[in-house]
C-alpha positions as CSV (number, residue, x, y, z in Angstrom):
1,M,-19.0,-40.7,34.9
2,M,-20.5,-42.1,38.0
3,S,-19.4,-45.5,39.5
4,D,-21.3,-48.4,37.9
5,D,-23.0,-51.4,39.6
6,R,-22.4,-54.3,37.2
7,A,-24.2,-56.9,39.4
8,Q,-27.3,-54.8,39.7
9,L,-27.2,-53.9,36.0
10,A,-27.0,-57.6,35.1
11,D,-29.9,-58.5,37.5
12,F,-32.0,-55.7,36.0
13,L,-31.4,-57.0,32.5
14,R,-32.4,-60.5,33.5
15,T,-35.5,-59.3,35.2
16,R,-36.7,-57.2,32.3
17,R,-35.9,-60.0,29.8
18,A,-38.0,-62.5,31.8
19,A,-40.9,-60.0,32.0
20,L,-41.2,-59.8,28.2
21,Q,-43.0,-62.3,26.0
22,P,-42.3,-62.8,22.3
23,E,-45.6,-61.3,21.3
24,D,-44.7,-58.2,23.2
25,V,-42.0,-57.5,20.7
26,G,-43.7,-58.8,17.6
27,M,-42.0,-62.2,17.6
28,P,-43.7,-65.6,17.1
29,R,-43.9,-67.7,20.2
30,G,-43.3,-71.1,18.5
31,P,-44.6,-74.5,19.6
32,R,-41.5,-75.6,21.5
33,R,-40.7,-72.6,23.7
34,R,-39.9,-73.4,27.3
35,T,-38.2,-70.2,28.3
36,D,-40.2,-67.9,30.5
37,G,-39.8,-64.5,28.8
38,L,-37.4,-63.8,26.0
39,R,-34.3,-65.7,25.2
40,R,-30.9,-64.0,25.4
41,E,-30.4,-64.3,21.6
42,E,-33.8,-62.6,21.1
43,V,-32.8,-59.6,23.2
44,A,-29.4,-59.4,21.5
45,A,-31.1,-59.3,18.1
46,L,-33.6,-56.6,19.2
47,A,-30.7,-54.4,20.5
48,G,-28.3,-55.1,17.6
49,L,-25.7,-56.8,19.9
50,S,-23.9,-60.1,19.6
51,V,-25.4,-62.9,21.7
52,D,-22.0,-63.5,23.4
53,Y,-21.7,-59.8,24.4
54,Y,-25.2,-59.7,25.8
55,S,-24.7,-62.9,27.7
56,R,-21.6,-61.6,29.4
57,M,-23.5,-58.5,30.4
58,E,-26.1,-60.6,32.1
59,Q,-23.3,-62.5,33.9
60,S,-21.5,-59.3,35.0
61,R,-18.5,-60.2,32.8
62,G,-16.8,-58.6,29.8
63,P,-16.0,-55.0,29.0
64,H,-18.0,-52.1,30.4
65,P,-21.0,-51.4,28.2
66,S,-21.0,-48.1,26.4
67,E,-23.8,-45.6,26.8
68,Q,-24.9,-46.3,23.2
69,M,-25.2,-50.0,24.0
70,L,-27.4,-49.4,27.0
71,V,-29.6,-47.1,25.0
72,A,-30.0,-49.8,22.4
73,L,-30.8,-52.3,25.1
74,A,-33.4,-50.0,26.6
75,R,-35.1,-49.8,23.2
76,G,-34.8,-53.6,22.7
77,L,-36.3,-54.4,26.1
78,R,-39.1,-51.9,25.6
79,L,-38.1,-49.9,28.7
80,S,-40.1,-46.9,29.8
81,L,-38.2,-43.6,30.0
82,D,-37.8,-44.0,33.8
83,E,-36.4,-47.5,33.3
84,R,-34.1,-46.3,30.6
85,D,-32.7,-43.6,33.0
86,Y,-32.3,-46.3,35.7
87,L,-30.4,-48.5,33.3
88,L,-28.0,-45.7,32.4
89,R,-27.4,-44.9,36.1
90,L,-26.6,-48.6,36.8
91,G,-24.1,-48.4,33.9
92,G,-22.5,-45.3,35.5
93,Y,-23.7,-42.7,33.0
94,P,-25.5,-39.4,33.8
95,V,-29.1,-39.3,32.8
96,P,-29.8,-36.8,30.0
97,R,-32.3,-34.0,30.5
98,R,-35.7,-35.3,29.4
99,I,-36.0,-32.7,26.7
100,M,-32.8,-34.2,25.2
101,R,-34.2,-37.6,25.0
102,G,-31.8,-38.8,22.4
103,D,-32.6,-42.1,20.7
104,H,-34.9,-43.6,23.3
105,V,-38.3,-44.4,21.6
106,D,-41.3,-44.4,23.9
107,A,-42.1,-48.0,25.0
108,G,-45.8,-47.7,23.9
109,I,-44.8,-46.5,20.4
110,M,-42.4,-49.4,20.2
111,R,-45.1,-51.9,21.0
112,I,-47.2,-50.5,18.2
113,L,-44.2,-50.7,15.8
114,D,-43.8,-54.3,16.7
115,R,-47.2,-54.9,14.9
116,L,-46.3,-52.9,11.9
117,A,-43.4,-54.9,10.5
118,D,-45.0,-55.1,7.0
119,T,-46.0,-51.4,7.0
120,P,-44.0,-48.2,6.2
121,A,-43.7,-46.5,9.6
122,M,-41.1,-44.5,11.5
123,V,-40.6,-42.5,14.7
124,V,-39.6,-38.9,14.4
125,G,-38.1,-36.7,17.2
126,S,-38.9,-33.1,18.0
127,A,-36.3,-31.7,15.6
128,G,-37.2,-34.0,12.8
129,E,-34.6,-36.7,13.6
130,I,-35.7,-40.2,12.5
131,L,-35.3,-42.4,15.6
132,Y,-36.6,-45.7,14.1
133,Q,-37.8,-47.1,10.8
134,T,-39.6,-50.3,9.8
135,G,-38.0,-52.2,7.0
136,L,-40.4,-51.0,4.4
137,A,-39.9,-47.4,5.6
138,I,-36.2,-47.8,4.9
139,T,-37.1,-49.1,1.4
140,L,-39.2,-46.0,0.8
141,F,-37.0,-43.3,2.3
142,G,-33.6,-44.9,2.7
143,D,-31.9,-45.5,6.1
144,E,-32.5,-42.1,7.8
145,T,-31.2,-43.2,11.1
146,R,-27.6,-43.4,9.9
147,F,-26.9,-39.7,10.1
148,S,-25.2,-37.9,13.0
149,G,-25.1,-34.3,14.3
150,L,-27.3,-31.8,12.7
151,E,-27.8,-34.0,9.7
152,R,-29.9,-36.3,11.8
153,S,-32.8,-33.8,11.3
154,V,-34.7,-34.2,8.1
155,V,-35.5,-30.5,8.3
156,Y,-31.8,-29.6,8.4
157,R,-31.1,-31.9,5.4
158,W,-34.1,-30.6,3.5
159,F,-32.5,-27.1,3.4
160,T,-28.8,-28.2,3.1
161,A,-28.8,-31.3,1.0
162,P,-30.9,-31.1,-2.2
163,D,-30.8,-34.9,-2.7
164,S,-32.9,-35.3,0.4
165,R,-35.9,-33.8,-1.5
166,T,-36.0,-36.5,-4.3
167,V,-38.5,-38.6,-2.3
168,Y,-41.2,-36.0,-3.0
169,P,-42.2,-34.7,-6.5
170,D,-40.8,-31.3,-7.4
171,D,-44.3,-29.8,-7.4
172,D,-44.7,-30.6,-3.7
173,H,-41.4,-29.2,-2.5
174,E,-42.7,-25.8,-1.5
175,Q,-45.5,-27.2,0.6
176,R,-43.2,-29.8,2.2
177,A,-40.7,-27.0,3.1
178,R,-43.5,-25.0,4.8
179,D,-44.7,-28.0,6.8
180,F,-41.2,-28.8,7.9
181,V,-40.6,-25.3,9.1
182,A,-43.9,-25.1,10.9
183,D,-43.2,-28.3,12.8
184,L,-39.7,-27.1,13.8
185,R,-41.1,-23.8,15.0
186,T,-43.7,-25.6,17.1
187,A,-41.0,-27.7,18.8
188,Y,-38.7,-24.7,19.2
189,V,-41.4,-22.7,21.1
190,R,-42.4,-25.7,23.2
191,D,-38.8,-26.9,24.1
192,G,-37.0,-23.5,24.3
193,R,-33.3,-23.4,24.7
194,P,-31.2,-25.5,24.7
195,S,-33.0,-28.1,22.6
196,P,-32.4,-30.0,19.4
197,A,-35.1,-27.8,17.6
198,A,-33.2,-24.6,18.6
199,D,-29.9,-26.1,17.4
200,V,-31.4,-26.9,14.0
201,A,-33.1,-23.5,13.7
202,D,-30.0,-21.6,14.6
203,A,-27.9,-23.5,12.1
204,L,-30.4,-23.1,9.3
205,M,-30.7,-19.3,10.0
206,E,-27.0,-19.1,9.3
207,S,-26.9,-21.4,6.2
208,S,-30.2,-21.2,4.3
209,A,-31.9,-18.1,2.9
210,E,-35.0,-20.2,2.0
211,F,-35.3,-21.3,5.6
212,R,-34.9,-17.7,6.9
213,T,-37.8,-16.6,4.6
214,L,-40.1,-19.3,5.8
215,W,-39.1,-19.0,9.4
216,A,-40.1,-15.3,9.3
217,E,-43.6,-16.3,8.4
218,H,-44.2,-17.7,12.0
219,R,-46.4,-20.5,10.7
220,V,-47.1,-22.9,13.7
221,E,-49.9,-25.1,12.3
222,H,-49.1,-28.6,13.6
223,K,-51.7,-30.4,11.6
224,H,-51.0,-30.9,7.9
225,S,-52.7,-32.7,5.1
226,Q,-52.5,-36.5,5.6
227,Y,-52.2,-36.9,1.8
228,K,-48.7,-37.1,0.4
229,R,-47.0,-38.1,-2.8
230,L,-43.8,-40.1,-2.6
231,V,-41.4,-41.0,-5.4
232,H,-39.4,-44.3,-5.5
233,P,-36.9,-45.0,-8.3
234,E,-38.3,-48.5,-8.9
235,V,-42.1,-47.9,-8.9
236,G,-42.5,-44.2,-9.5
237,V,-45.0,-41.9,-7.7
238,M,-47.2,-43.2,-5.0
239,E,-50.2,-41.5,-3.3
240,V,-50.2,-42.3,0.4
241,Y,-51.8,-41.1,3.6
242,C,-49.6,-40.3,6.6
243,Q,-51.2,-41.0,10.0
244,S,-49.5,-39.4,13.0
245,L,-49.6,-40.6,16.6
246,F,-47.7,-38.5,19.3
247,D,-46.5,-39.5,22.7
248,I,-47.8,-37.8,25.8
249,D,-45.4,-34.9,25.8
250,Q,-45.5,-34.4,22.0
251,S,-41.7,-35.0,21.7
252,Q,-41.9,-38.1,19.5
253,G,-44.3,-38.9,16.7
254,L,-45.1,-42.2,15.0
255,L,-45.8,-41.8,11.3
256,V,-47.6,-44.6,9.4
257,F,-47.9,-44.5,5.7
258,T,-50.8,-46.3,4.0
259,A,-52.4,-46.4,0.5
260,T,-56.1,-46.7,-0.4
261,P,-56.9,-50.5,-0.7
262,G,-57.1,-51.7,-4.3
263,S,-55.4,-48.5,-5.7
264,E,-52.4,-48.4,-8.0
265,S,-50.4,-47.0,-5.1
266,A,-51.4,-49.8,-2.8
267,E,-50.1,-52.3,-5.5
268,K,-46.9,-50.3,-5.7
269,L,-46.4,-50.5,-2.0
270,R,-47.1,-54.2,-2.1
271,L,-44.5,-54.7,-4.9
272,L,-41.9,-52.7,-2.9
273,G,-42.6,-55.0,0.1
274,V,-42.1,-58.1,-2.1
275,L,-38.9,-56.7,-3.6
276,S,-37.5,-55.8,-0.2
277,G,-38.7,-58.8,1.7
278,H,-41.3,-56.9,3.7
279,V,-44.5,-58.0,2.1
280,V,-47.5,-55.7,2.6
């Protein structure tokens, strides 16, 4: 670990907090706001930290922040990738290779997500790792950010954990498997070695005969049908459309799930939103 600069780190956090407005992160401004920029408690909530801990960071007090905490702050403050790297350096941590971007979600994608609080949406990494989910996406798919190691990849879990397939009807499993493998191969060829995609592919070549068969087909189509069927235990099967938006280097994708207005599936999504507190 490199030597850290707590005073500069604190100053950088204060500067970035002051530069953000509530509407930049999907928060209401409120009639009595006097603070220029975000409040400390708002940044703490966005990053999943306690207000006291974050306040001490801005005051150059308290324990040394972990790398995970700085990454969470980078996301909460909607930092660019360069700003994220700068924050890590100020904290005394080496900057990861850009191909190994970890959990940092592109700032532009986060700004879009701020406006999708009542919509099922999530950010997926190059190896199929779910980096962020809106509340309604968690209701639909479960919390897919909770995994670690190879299991962070939905592709890896698809071939190693049968329960992960229950969100799709049985009749769709073959097509979903082919799509997952095609996406992984595209990332594997683009990112090379070492990369998360290569790690997942290597592990599945060892553990899954089904994966080995599909991998040998060399399918690389990155565009799939937007139409998908999802299964939820409370409302049954829903027909949705998955729109994809990728960042500039294609390493992260924003997936947004919608249903045809007025359809039975749209009503089911609305009901799930009510039941979960995320009204659509």
